[in-house]
N, C-alpha and C positions, 0 to 999 in steps of 0.2 A: 704701377706699370705705365700709365699714361705719361707721367712725368719723365720716366726713363726714355720712353719713345720720343718725347719732345726734345730731350737733351741730345739724343742720337741724331735726330733730324737737324738740329742746330749745328752740331759738329760736322755732319756731312756737308751742309751748305757752306760752312766756313772753309772746309778743306777743298771743296769743289771750286769755289770762287777765289780761294787763296786770299781771304780777307779776314780781319779780326772781327770778333763778335761786337755787334752794335745794338745797344738797348734802344728800342724805338719809343718807349714811353707809353703811358696809359691812353692818351688821346688817340694815337695812331692805331693802337690795338682795338680800341672801342670802335673806331671808324671802320676797320676791316671786319669786325664782327657784325656791325650793322649792315654792311654791304653784303656779307655772306647770308645773313638772315633774309635780306631783300631778294637775293637771287634764289634762295630756296623757296620762298613764297611764290615767286614768279614761276619757277619750274612746277610747283605743285598745282597752281592754277592752270598752267598750260596742259598738264596731264589730264585735268578735268575738262578740257576742251575750250578754255577761254583764250582769247588773244589779248596779250598784255603789251601795253606801250608805256614805258616809264618816261616821265618828264619832271621838270622842276616844279616843286609845289609853290603856290602863291600864298603868302601870308599877308593878312590885313594889318 
């Protein structure tokens, strides 16, 4: 059922934008998933009363 829903969403977007389907690739999909996870974590912490400020991480 989830696959069918995803296909319908893709078709809807293609028709709405009048653009052909474009495969984004695994890297972009992973980046979007990581960003979504980050946003969910921030929302969850904010629900618990924390103030969150995201910034760039510094690696040694």
